[in-house]
C-alpha positions in Angstrom: -77.1 10.6 46.4 -79.0 10.0 43.2 -81.8 12.4 44.2 -81.1 16.0 43.7 -81.4 17.7 47.2 -83.4 20.7 47.9 -81.3 23.9 47.9 -81.4 24.5 51.7 -80.0 21.1 52.4 -77.3 21.2 49.7 -74.5 22.8 51.8 -75.1 20.3 54.7 -75.1 17.4 52.3 -71.9 18.5 50.6 -70.1 19.0 53.9 -71.2 15.6 55.3 -70.5 13.8 52.0 -67.0 15.3 51.8 -66.3 14.3 55.4 -67.5 10.8 54.8 -65.6 10.3 51.5 -62.4 11.9 52.8 -62.3 11.5 56.6 -64.2 8.3 57.4 -62.1 6.6 54.7 -58.9 7.8 56.4 -58.5 10.8 54.2 -58.1 14.5 54.7 -56.4 17.6 53.4 -53.8 17.1 56.1 -50.3 18.5 55.8 -48.3 18.6 52.6 -46.6 15.4 51.5 -43.2 16.8 52.3 -44.1 17.7 55.9 -42.9 15.8 58.9 -46.3 14.3 59.6 -45.2 11.9 62.4 -42.1 13.3 64.0 -40.2 11.0 66.4 -37.8 13.6 67.7 -37.3 17.3 68.3 -34.0 17.2 66.5 -33.5 18.8 63.1 -33.4 16.3 60.2 -29.9 15.7 58.9 -29.4 14.7 55.2 -27.3 11.7 54.3 -27.1 8.0 55.0 -27.9 4.6 53.4 -30.9 2.6 54.6 -30.4 -1.1 54.1 -33.7 -3.0 54.1 -33.8 -6.8 54.3 -36.4 -8.4 52.0 -36.7 -12.2 52.1 -38.6 -12.4 48.8 -37.8 -11.0 45.4 -40.2 -8.5 43.8 -41.7 -9.7 40.5 -42.2 -6.2 39.1 -41.2 -2.6 40.0 -43.8 -1.1 37.7 -47.0 0.2 39.3 -49.9 -2.2 39.7 -48.2 -4.9 37.7 -47.6 -7.0 40.8 -49.9 -8.1 43.6 -47.0 -8.3 46.0 -46.8 -5.8 48.9 -43.0 -5.7 48.5 -43.2 -4.4 45.0 -45.7 -1.8 45.9 -43.5 -0.6 48.8 -40.5 -0.2 46.6 -42.8 1.7 44.1 -43.4 4.2 46.9 -39.7 5.2 46.7 -39.5 5.2 42.9 -42.7 7.0 41.9 -44.8 10.0 42.9 -48.3 8.7 43.5 -51.3 11.0 43.0 -52.0 10.6 46.7 -50.0 9.2 49.6 -50.6 8.0 53.1 -48.9 8.7 56.4 -48.5 6.5 59.5 -52.0 7.2 60.6 -53.5 6.2 57.3 -54.4 9.8 56.3 -54.4 10.6 52.6 -52.3 13.5 51.6 -51.6 15.1 48.2 -48.7 13.8 46.1 -48.7 14.4 42.4 -52.2 15.8 42.8 -52.1 19.3 44.2 -55.1 18.9 46.4 -57.5 16.3 47.7 -60.7 16.4 45.6 -63.9 16.9 47.7 -67.5 17.8 47.0 -66.9 21.2 48.5 -64.0 22.1 46.2 -65.7 20.7 43.1 -63.4 17.8 42.7 -66.2 15.2 43.2 -69.8 15.4 41.8 -72.7 14.9 44.2 -73.5 11.6 42.4 -70.0 10.3 42.9 -69.6 9.7 39.1 -67.3 12.6 38.2 -63.8 13.0 39.8 -61.3 15.8 39.0 -57.7 15.5 39.9 -55.6 18.7 39.7 -51.9 18.0 39.2 -48.7 19.7 40.2 -46.9 21.3 37.3 -43.4 20.8 38.8 -43.1 17.0 38.8 -40.9 15.5 36.0 -39.6 12.1 35.0 -36.0 11.3 35.5 -35.4 11.8 31.8 -36.5 15.4 32.1 -40.0 15.0 30.6 -42.8 16.6 32.5 -45.4 14.4 34.3 -48.8 15.3 32.9 -52.4 14.3 32.8 -51.5 12.3 29.6 -49.5 9.9 31.8 -52.4 9.4 34.2 -54.8 8.9 31.3 -52.6 6.4 29.5 -51.9 4.4 32.7 -55.4 3.5 33.6 -56.1 2.5 30.0 -53.0 0.3 30.0 -54.0 -1.4 33.3 -57.4 -2.2 31.8 -55.8 -4.2 29.0 -56.0 -7.9 30.1 -52.5 -8.4 28.5 -50.9 -5.8 30.8 -51.0 -8.2 33.8 -52.4 -5.5 36.1 -53.0 -6.7 39.6 -56.2 -4.7 40.1 -58.7 -3.0 37.8 -61.2 -2.0 40.6 -62.5 1.5 39.9 -60.6 1.9 36.6 -63.1 -0.5 34.9 -65.8 2.1 35.7 -64.2 4.9 33.7 -66.2 5.7 30.6 -64.3 8.8 29.5 -61.8 11.5 30.6 -61.3 15.2 30.0 -57.8 16.8 30.1 -57.4 20.6 30.3 -55.2 22.5 27.8 -52.0 22.6 29.9 -52.5 19.0 31.0 -52.5 19.7 34.7 -56.0 18.5 35.3 -57.8 15.3 34.5 -61.5 14.6 35.0 -62.8 11.0 35.1 -66.4 10.2 34.2 -67.7 6.9 35.7 -70.6 4.8 34.6 -71.8 4.3 38.1 -71.1 6.0 41.5 -67.9 4.8 43.2 -67.1 6.3 46.5 -63.7 4.6 46.7 -62.4 6.0 43.4 -59.7 8.2 44.9 -58.5 5.4 47.1 -57.5 3.4 44.0 -54.8 6.0 43.2 -53.1 6.0 46.6 -49.4 5.2 47.1 -46.7 3.9 44.8 -48.4 0.8 43.7 -51.0 2.9 41.9 -48.7 5.6 40.5 -49.0 6.9 36.9 -46.5 5.4 34.5 -44.5 7.3 31.9 -46.6 7.2 28.7 -43.7 8.2 26.5 -41.7 5.2 27.6 -44.3 2.4 27.3 -47.0 3.6 24.9 -45.2 2.1 21.9 -44.7 -1.3 23.5 -47.3 -4.1 23.2 -49.1 -4.4 26.5 -47.8 -7.9 27.1 -44.2 -6.8 26.4 -44.0 -4.4 29.3 -43.6 -7.0 32.0 -41.0 -8.7 29.8 -39.0 -5.5 29.3 -35.8 -4.6 31.2 -37.8 -1.9 32.9 -39.8 -4.5 34.8 -37.2 -4.8 37.5 -35.0 -1.9 36.6 -37.3 1.0 35.6 -35.1 3.8 34.2 -37.7 6.5 34.0 -39.4 7.3 37.3 -40.5 10.4 39.2 -40.2 9.6 42.9 -37.9 10.5 45.7 -35.4 7.9 44.6 -34.3 6.4 41.3 -32.8 3.0 40.3 -29.1 2.5 40.4 -28.7 -1.2 40.4 -31.0 -4.2 39.9 -29.3 -7.5 40.7 -31.9 -10.2 40.7 -31.6 -12.5 43.7 -29.1 -10.2 45.5 -30.1 -6.5 45.9 -31.8 -3.5 44.4 -30.3 -0.1 45.0 -31.9 3.3 44.7 -30.3 6.7 45.1 -31.7 10.1 45.8 -33.4 11.7 42.9 -31.9 15.2 42.5 -34.9 16.2 40.3 -37.5 15.1 42.9 -40.1 17.8 43.1 -39.5 18.3 46.8 -35.7 18.5 46.4 -35.7 22.2 47.2 -37.0 21.3 50.7 -34.1 18.9 51.2 -36.1 15.8 50.5 -35.5 13.0 50.5 -33.0 13.1 53.5 -31.5 9.7 52.8 -28.8 9.3 50.1 -29.5 5.7 49.2 -31.8 2.8 49.7 -30.6 -0.8 49.4 -33.1 -3.6 49.3 -31.1 -6.7 50.2 -32.7 -9.9 49.1 -32.2 -12.3 52.1 -33.0 -16.0 51.6 -34.8 -16.5 54.9 -36.1 -14.9 58.1 -33.3 -16.7 60.0 -30.7 -15.0 57.7 -32.5 -11.6 58.3 -32.1 -12.0 62.0 -28.4 -12.8 61.6 -28.0 -9.6 59.5 -29.7 -7.6 62.3 -27.4 -9.2 64.9 -24.4 -8.3 62.8 -25.7 -4.7 62.4 -25.8 -5.1 58.6 -29.4 -4.1 58.2 -31.0 -0.8 59.0 -34.5 -2.0 59.2 -37.1 -4.4 57.9 -40.9 -5.0 57.9 -43.1 -8.1 58.0 -40.6 -9.9 60.2 -41.0 -13.3 61.7 -43.1 -12.7 64.8 -41.9 -15.9 66.4 -38.6 -14.0 66.8 -40.1 -11.0 68.5 -38.5 -11.8 71.9 -35.1 -11.8 70.2 -35.7 -8.6 68.3 -36.8 -6.8 71.4 -33.4 -7.4 73.0 -31.2 -6.4 70.0 -28.9 -3.6 71.0 -29.2 -0.5 68.9 -32.6 -1.4 67.4 -36.2 -0.7 68.3 -39.5 -2.3 67.4 -41.8 -0.3 65.1 -45.4 -1.6 65.4 -48.3 0.6 64.3 -51.1 0.2 66.8 -53.6 0.9 64.0 -53.7 -1.9 61.4 -56.2 -2.7 58.7 -54.9 -6.0 57.4 -56.0 -9.6 58.1 -54.7 -13.1 57.5 -57.0 -15.1 55.3 -57.4 -18.6 54.0 -59.3 -18.8 50.7 -61.0 -21.6 49.0 -60.5 -22.2 45.3 -64.0 -22.6 43.8 -62.5 -24.3 40.7 -61.8 -27.3 43.0 -64.5 -29.9 42.3 -65.1 -30.4 46.0 -64.5 -27.0 47.5 -66.5 -25.2 44.9 -69.5 -27.6 45.0 -70.0 -28.6 48.6 -70.6 -25.7 51.0 -70.8 -28.1 54.0 -67.1 -28.9 53.5 -66.1 -25.2 53.5 -68.3 -24.7 56.6 -66.9 -27.7 58.4 -63.3 -26.5 57.7 -64.2 -23.0 59.0 -65.6 -24.5 62.2 -62.5 -26.7 62.8 -60.0 -23.8 62.6 -58.4 -23.0 65.9 -58.0 -19.3 65.7 -56.8 -18.8 69.2 -53.9 -21.3 68.8 -52.8 -19.3 65.7 -52.9 -16.0 67.6 -51.1 -17.3 70.7 -48.7 -19.8 69.2 -47.9 -18.6 65.7 -48.3 -14.9 66.2 -47.2 -14.6 69.8 -50.1 -12.3 70.4 -49.4 -9.9 67.5 -52.9 -10.5 66.1 -56.5 -10.0 67.1 -59.7 -12.1 66.8 -61.5 -11.3 63.5 -63.9 -13.1 61.2 -64.8 -10.5 58.6 -62.8 -8.4 56.0 -63.1 -5.3 58.2 -60.8 -4.9 61.2 -61.6 -2.2 63.8 -59.8 0.4 61.8 -62.7 0.7 59.4 -65.8 2.7 60.2 -67.9 2.0 58.3 -66.9 -1.6 57.9 -66.2 -3.2 61.3 -69.1 -5.2 62.6 -68.9 -5.9 66.4 -71.8 -8.4 66.3 -70.7 -10.4 63.2 -71.9 -14.0 63.4 -68.4 -15.5 63.6 -68.2 -19.3 63.4 -67.5 -21.1 66.7 -64.5 -23.4 66.9 -66.4 -26.7 67.3 -64.7 -29.9 66.0 -67.6 -32.0 67.2 -70.2 -30.0 65.3 -67.9 -29.9 62.2 -67.7 -33.7 62.3 -71.4 -34.1 62.6 -72.0 -31.7 59.7 -69.8 -33.9 57.5 -71.4 -37.1 58.8 -74.9 -35.8 58.0 -73.9 -34.9 54.5 -72.5 -38.4 53.7 -68.7 -37.7 54.0 -67.4 -41.0 55.4 -63.9 -41.5 57.0 -61.8 -44.2 55.3 -59.2 -46.4 56.9 -56.7 -43.6 56.6 -59.0 -41.2 58.5 -59.7 -39.1 55.4 -63.4 -38.6 54.5 -64.7 -39.3 51.0 -68.0 -39.3 49.1 -68.8 -40.4 45.5 -65.2 -41.0 44.8 -64.1 -37.5 46.0 -61.7 -37.3 48.9 -61.3 -34.4 51.3 -57.6 -34.1 50.6 -56.3 -30.7 49.5 -53.2 -28.7 48.9 -52.6 -25.9 51.4 -50.2 -23.2 50.2 -48.7 -20.0 51.4 -45.4 -18.1 51.1 -42.2 -20.0 51.7 -39.5 -19.3 54.3 -42.0 -17.9 56.8 -41.8 -19.6 60.2 -45.0 -18.3 61.7 -47.0 -19.1 58.6 -45.4 -22.6 58.7 -46.7 -22.8 62.3 -50.1 -21.7 61.0 -50.0 -24.5 58.5 -49.2 -27.1 61.1 -52.0 -25.9 63.3 -54.4 -26.1 60.3 -53.1 -29.5 59.3 -53.8 -30.8 62.8 -57.2 -29.2 63.1 -58.3 -30.5 59.7 -57.1 -34.0 60.6 -59.5 -34.0 63.5 -62.5 -33.8 61.1 -61.2 -36.1 58.4 -59.6 -33.6 56.1 -56.1 -34.1 54.9 -53.9 -31.1 54.0 -50.7 -31.4 51.9 -48.5 -28.4 52.4 -46.8 -26.9 49.3 -45.3 -23.4 49.6 -43.8 -21.0 47.1 -41.6 -17.9 47.1 -43.6 -14.7 47.3 -42.9 -13.7 43.7 -44.1 -17.0 42.4 -47.0 -17.3 44.8 -48.5 -13.9 44.0 -47.2 -13.6 40.5 -48.1 -16.9 39.0 -49.5 -19.5 41.4 -52.6 -17.7 42.8 -53.5 -15.9 39.6 -53.1 -19.2 37.8 -55.5 -21.0 40.1 -53.1 -23.7 41.1 -54.2 -23.7 44.8 -56.9 -25.5 46.8 -56.5 -23.7 50.1 -54.3 -20.6 50.2 -53.2 -18.4 53.1 -51.9 -14.8 52.8 -52.3 -11.3 54.4 -54.4 -8.7 52.7 -56.8 -5.9 53.5 -59.3 -3.5 51.9 -56.8 -0.7 51.7 -57.6 3.0 52.3 -61.3 2.6 51.8 -63.3 -0.3 53.4 -64.4 -1.5 50.0 -63.2 -5.1 49.5 -64.1 -5.5 45.9 -60.5 -6.3 44.8 -60.6 -9.3 47.1 -64.0 -10.9 46.3 -65.9 -9.1 43.5 -67.1 -11.3 40.7 -65.6 -8.9 38.1 -62.2 -9.3 39.7 -61.7 -12.9 38.9 -58.3 -13.4 37.0 -57.2 -12.2 34.6 -59.2 -9.1 35.5 -58.1 -8.9 39.1 -57.1 -10.7 42.3 -60.3 -12.5 43.3 -58.3 -15.7 43.6 -61.3 -17.6 45.1 -63.0 -17.7 41.7 -66.2 -17.2 43.7 -68.7 -15.4 41.5 -71.7 -14.5 43.6 -74.1 -12.0 41.9 -75.5 -10.9 45.3 -72.0 -10.1 46.5 -71.4 -8.0 43.4 -74.7 -6.2 43.9 -73.9 -5.4 47.5 -70.4 -4.2 46.7 -71.9 -1.9 44.1 -74.4 -0.7 46.6 -71.8 0.2 49.3 -69.7 1.9 46.6 -72.7 4.1 45.5 -73.1 6.1 48.6 -71.1 8.2 51.0 -73.6 7.6 53.8 -71.8 5.5 56.4 -75.0 3.9 57.7 -75.9 2.7 54.3 -72.4 1.4 53.6 -72.4 -0.4 57.0 -75.7 -2.0 56.2 -74.3 -3.3 52.9 -71.1 -4.5 54.6 -73.2 -6.4 57.3 -75.1 -8.2 54.5 -71.8 -9.1 52.8 -70.4 -10.4 56.1 -73.5 -12.6 56.4 -72.8 -14.1 53.0 -69.1 -14.5 53.8 -70.0 -16.3 57.0 -72.6 -18.5 55.5 -71.2 -19.5 52.1 -67.6 -19.3 53.2 -65.6 -18.4 50.0 -62.8 -17.7 52.5 -62.1 -17.7 56.2 -60.5 -14.8 58.1 -57.9 -16.3 60.4 -57.1 -13.1 62.5 -56.4 -9.4 62.3 -52.7 -8.7 61.9 -50.2 -6.4 63.6 -47.1 -6.6 61.5 -43.6 -6.6 63.1 -41.0 -4.0 62.0 -37.5 -3.4 63.5 -35.3 -0.4 62.8 -32.1 1.1 64.1 -32.5 3.5 67.0 -30.8 6.1 64.9 -33.6 6.2 62.3 -36.3 8.9 62.6 -39.8 9.1 61.2 -40.0 5.4 60.4 -43.4 3.9 61.2 -45.2 1.7 58.7 -48.7 2.9 57.7 -51.8 0.8 58.6 -52.5 -0.3 55.0 -51.0 -2.8 52.6 -47.9 -1.2 51.0 -47.1 0.3 54.4 -43.4 0.5 55.1 -42.3 3.1 52.5 -45.4 5.3 52.7 -43.3 8.3 53.9 -39.7 7.2 52.9 -38.8 10.8 51.8 -39.1 11.9 55.4 -36.8 9.2 56.9 -33.5 10.5 58.3 -30.7 9.2 60.5 -28.9 10.8 63.4 -25.8 12.6 62.1 -26.7 11.6 58.6 -25.5 8.1 59.2 -27.7 5.0 59.5 
């Protein structure tokens, strides 16, 4: 892409590159954001109804990109109009942007360093101010400020300058290097522009401390905040000034996010009929949910997420002794987790790219074999000796670590017990210490308080996994919570991001997988199929394949007879 093509090849190159950037990444022009992209019935949508969603963890922020939590990003899908949005197939559709930029329409330069977003002129904030390119421009600059607390700076940290047209309906980004996944960084609510006129006069570190953090008053999405009662519920109502209001959207009148203390309580709420739907449910209860009268399971067959266990390289043992990380990887019983903890709602996987990604997925990846005997020999050969308590040690360093994940999650608790038992068999002791999601993702992981940590994540729309492992994404600059800084990984990530050629990207991903499966900064436990349940009266509800999935098309949800 750096070499200027000969004229007779240019049209072919533009066409192929546009397809690779937009289609192979799950993107396309598609249907307008307000269309019924995934209809579940031939009935005509009926307005009205309140959708009550059970969340068993509290959001730490409802401002875009200021929380790494999926729950926060999902709620942002209802509150904000993102530049681009996804549907249940993972396809990217225009939102605040009036079209998908491509090489063919001039929105992307051939060297992938210049990106132009054209904006709708009919979107306004709930205080009546228009949403303009100035908001977009201010937002990325705010996120780049380390004091903002931004969850990710991937892509935004490549911007060198921007151009805004006279009527502020177009913004052009100039990047210092090619970045094929730039558009993907702006997809869905968690990456929505923020209102410049509300926050520009605040100190960057004051935004997260402001009342707007959990009760934003100026938004531009299908819904707007009504109530914010920490620990109990968050209520949003239909935004009468939503830019698609003339088309009758959103159909629902109200959204209630009910904070429920545990998965057991969520199930009781379902059994009582008090909840309309919920996502990321306890898969151990799948047989019970399947039999609930008046409800149906909503499981997307396409999923791009995975469950991972990361190593903290700041730990004096885990960061210094690769044989310990490798032995732990060899001792993990993935099959037991899939069959016992997930009840089959998972697939074998050892890289950061499930089958949904092409390029990305590597069928012949050199996955570690579950081999306790070989893991014990590896530790023996490297001088790690078992003590009288069965825990190995060397030079005064014990193989005893804290294992942490989100609290109040039965299948993850089951994962931990399986891990604890597996590690005991090789002389590694795990001490379990879990935290509420808001604490876990908001303070614990970014603060580096973990040794071994388990959570679900995924590359997102584009197969690029920089946010997860890039050296320049180590906190406070991002969410590389391994603190693993491998220059070769950074170079390969830059390489795959510098081309729209799928073969070249796949070659780079394969090399990355080799490093991941040799140096073990993390271990992929399995690919994930998340469990959702919704009332049978709800239409057009199907979580998208990617991270902030449940609310990707909330404006299209409706209930039979206008009652949920």
